[in-house]
C-alpha positions as CSV (number, residue, x, y, z in Angstrom):
1,S,1.9,43.7,64.3
2,A,1.2,44.0,60.6
3,D,-1.8,46.1,59.4
4,L,-4.9,44.2,58.5
5,D,-6.4,43.9,55.0
6,M,-9.9,44.8,56.2
7,A,-11.5,43.9,52.8
8,Q,-10.2,40.3,53.4
9,V,-11.5,40.3,57.0
10,N,-14.9,41.5,55.9
11,A,-15.1,39.0,53.1
12,V,-14.4,36.1,55.4
13,V,-16.8,37.3,58.0
14,G,-19.5,37.8,55.4
15,G,-18.8,34.4,53.8
16,A,-19.0,32.6,57.1
17,A,-22.2,34.4,58.1
18,N,-23.9,33.4,54.8
19,L,-22.5,29.9,54.5
20,H,-25.1,27.4,53.5
21,A,-24.9,23.6,53.4
22,S,-25.7,21.7,50.2
23,D,-26.7,18.5,52.1
24,F,-26.5,16.6,55.3
25,A,-23.6,14.2,55.7
26,D,-25.5,11.6,57.6
27,G,-23.3,8.9,59.2
28,K,-20.3,11.2,59.4
29,K,-18.9,12.3,62.8
30,P,-17.7,15.8,63.6
31,D,-14.1,14.6,63.9
32,E,-14.2,13.6,60.3
33,A,-14.7,17.2,59.4
34,K,-11.6,18.5,61.2
35,G,-8.2,19.0,59.7
36,K,-8.3,21.4,56.8
37,L,-9.6,24.6,58.5
38,T,-10.7,25.8,61.9
39,L,-12.5,29.1,62.0
40,T,-13.8,30.6,65.2
41,L,-16.1,33.7,65.2
42,T,-17.3,35.5,68.3
43,A,-20.7,37.2,68.2
44,K,-22.3,38.9,71.2
45,G,-19.7,37.2,73.5
46,E,-20.4,33.7,72.2
47,A,-17.9,31.7,70.2
48,H,-18.9,29.7,67.1
49,T,-16.4,27.3,65.6
50,L,-16.5,25.9,62.1
51,W,-14.4,22.9,61.1
52,V,-13.7,22.0,57.4
53,G,-12.5,18.6,56.5
54,A,-11.8,16.4,53.5
55,A,-13.3,17.0,50.0
56,T,-15.9,14.6,48.6
57,G,-16.3,15.5,44.9
58,D,-17.3,19.1,44.6
59,D,-18.1,19.4,48.3
60,V,-16.2,19.4,51.6
61,L,-17.3,18.1,55.0
62,V,-18.2,20.8,57.5
63,A,-19.1,20.6,61.2
64,T,-19.9,23.4,63.7
65,S,-19.7,23.7,67.4
66,D,-23.4,24.5,67.4
67,S,-24.6,21.1,66.2
68,P,-23.5,17.5,66.2
69,Q,-24.7,17.3,62.6
70,V,-22.1,17.1,59.8
71,Y,-22.8,18.8,56.5
72,T,-21.5,19.0,53.0
73,V,-20.7,22.4,51.6
74,K,-19.7,23.4,48.0
75,K,-15.9,24.0,47.7
76,F,-16.4,27.4,46.1
77,S,-18.3,28.6,49.2
78,I,-15.4,27.4,51.5
79,E,-12.8,29.1,49.3
80,H,-14.1,32.5,50.4
81,I,-13.3,31.8,54.0
82,A,-10.4,29.3,53.8
83,K,-7.7,31.9,54.2
84,K,-4.2,31.5,55.8
85,P,-3.1,34.0,58.5
86,I,-0.8,35.8,55.9
87,D,-3.8,36.5,53.7
88,Y,-5.2,38.9,56.3
89,R,-2.2,41.1,56.1
90,D,-2.4,44.5,54.3
91,K,-1.4,43.9,50.7
92,T,-0.5,47.5,49.9
93,I,2.8,47.6,48.1
94,V,3.2,51.4,47.5
95,K,0.9,54.4,47.9
96,I,2.4,57.5,46.4
97,K,0.5,60.3,44.6
98,G,1.8,61.4,41.3
99,A,2.2,64.9,42.6
100,D,4.6,63.7,45.3
101,L,6.9,61.9,42.9
102,T,10.1,63.7,42.0
103,S,11.7,61.2,39.7
104,V,10.9,57.7,38.5
105,T,13.0,55.1,36.6
106,I,11.0,52.5,34.8
107,D,12.5,49.4,33.2
108,A,10.5,47.2,30.9
109,G,12.6,44.4,29.6
110,N,15.8,45.9,28.3
111,D,14.2,49.3,27.9
112,S,14.8,51.9,30.6
113,T,13.1,55.3,31.0
114,T,14.0,58.0,33.7
115,L,11.4,60.7,34.3
116,T,11.9,63.8,36.3
117,A,9.2,66.2,37.6
118,G,9.7,69.9,36.9
119,K,8.7,72.8,39.1
120,D,5.9,73.5,36.7
121,G,4.4,70.1,37.3
122,K,5.4,68.8,33.9
123,W,7.6,65.7,33.4
124,T,10.9,65.5,31.4
125,A,12.4,62.3,30.1
126,A,16.1,61.5,29.9
127,K,15.6,60.2,26.4
128,G,13.1,62.0,24.2
129,T,10.3,64.4,25.2
130,A,8.0,63.2,27.9
131,D,4.3,63.1,27.0
132,D,2.3,64.2,30.1
133,S,-0.9,62.6,28.7
134,K,0.9,59.3,28.8
135,V,3.2,59.7,31.8
136,K,0.6,60.9,34.4
137,P,-1.8,57.9,33.8
138,A,1.1,55.5,34.1
139,L,2.4,57.0,37.3
140,G,-1.1,56.9,38.6
141,G,-0.5,53.2,39.0
142,F,1.6,53.9,42.0
143,E,-1.1,55.8,43.9
144,N,-2.4,52.5,45.3
145,L,-0.5,49.6,44.0
146,T,-2.0,46.6,45.8
147,A,-1.3,42.9,45.6
148,S,-4.0,40.3,45.2
149,G,-2.1,38.0,47.6
150,F,1.2,36.6,48.8
151,S,3.2,34.0,47.0
152,E,4.2,30.8,48.8
153,E,6.9,30.4,46.2
154,K,10.1,32.3,47.2
155,D,12.7,30.7,44.9
156,E,14.0,33.5,42.8
157,A,14.6,31.3,39.8
158,K,10.9,30.1,39.8
159,T,9.5,33.5,40.4
160,G,11.7,35.2,37.8
161,L,12.9,37.8,40.3
162,N,16.5,36.8,39.6
163,K,16.0,38.0,36.0
164,P,13.3,40.7,36.3
165,S,11.0,41.5,33.5
166,G,10.6,45.0,34.9
167,R,11.4,47.4,37.7
168,A,10.4,50.8,39.0
169,V,12.6,53.0,41.2
170,L,10.4,55.7,42.9
171,H,11.7,58.9,44.5
172,A,9.2,61.0,46.4
173,K,9.2,64.1,48.6
174,G,10.3,63.4,52.2
175,R,10.6,59.6,51.9
176,P,13.2,57.0,51.0
177,A,13.4,55.6,47.5
178,V,11.3,52.6,46.8
179,T,12.2,49.9,44.3
180,I,9.5,47.5,42.9
181,T,10.9,44.5,41.1
182,V,8.7,42.5,38.7
183,G,9.4,38.9,38.0
184,A,7.7,36.3,35.8
185,A,4.0,36.1,35.1
186,T,1.9,33.3,36.6
187,K,-0.6,31.2,34.8
188,D,-3.3,32.9,36.8
189,G,-2.7,36.3,35.4
190,D,-0.5,37.7,38.1
191,Y,3.1,38.9,38.3
192,Y,5.5,37.9,41.0
193,V,6.6,41.2,42.6
194,Q,8.9,42.2,45.4
195,K,9.4,45.6,47.2
196,S,12.8,46.8,48.4
197,G,13.3,46.1,52.1
198,S,10.7,43.3,52.3
199,P,11.2,39.5,52.1
200,D,7.6,39.0,50.9
201,V,6.9,38.0,47.4
202,Y,3.6,39.5,46.2
203,L,1.1,38.4,43.5
204,V,-0.1,41.4,41.6
205,K,-2.6,41.4,38.8
206,K,-1.1,41.8,35.4
207,Y,-3.2,44.9,34.5
208,A,-1.9,46.7,37.6
209,I,1.7,46.2,36.5
210,D,1.1,46.8,32.8
211,R,-0.4,50.2,33.7
212,W,3.1,51.6,34.5
213,M,5.6,49.1,33.2
214,K,6.0,51.0,29.9
215,K,8.8,51.3,27.4
216,S,10.3,54.7,26.5
217,A,8.2,55.0,23.3
218,D,5.0,54.6,25.4
219,L,5.9,57.5,27.6
220,T,7.3,60.0,25.1
221,K,6.1,62.0,22.2
222,K,6.6,60.5,18.7
């Protein structure tokens, strides 16, 4: 089984525990609040089920197994708990400390940079002179590169992964090489990203990719 994203689990549990209705949906039956989401939480051996139904303006219909009353709840409150099974999976893409990297090739558009770690801990560049004050912060972006979610879109033409905007090939001590391919940017401020050996397409915040997806001039001394 896949590792859990415990932050996501805790967010859903917390959101459900603190969920408040905005009003009573008098005249509505519990069956009318079923269809969009079913969430069952067990506390002290007792199961509590929450059903979320159709939207009515800025609210959604909600019913619970604890009461025949149907409620309306603000959409934004439900968004915190309305997660698909895939959203609970660990979203870590790569976790490699800079000190463990032996070489890195970074592509940004048509620009490519290959960096190699020396025995003295300093980096050298295939082109130009590597600037450790720029290289080390950039490579720090691989210490815990985590996605914000998984993309439902898998079409390479639509994600831009057929014509990548960037790529990183990471070589580290005692582990196989890892390739991270960056596709197009989304309208929500993410990049479509794929990791070698995985069919998943991740959504990664733009700032997390921009931290390391640098051109040669951004990693070498002028």
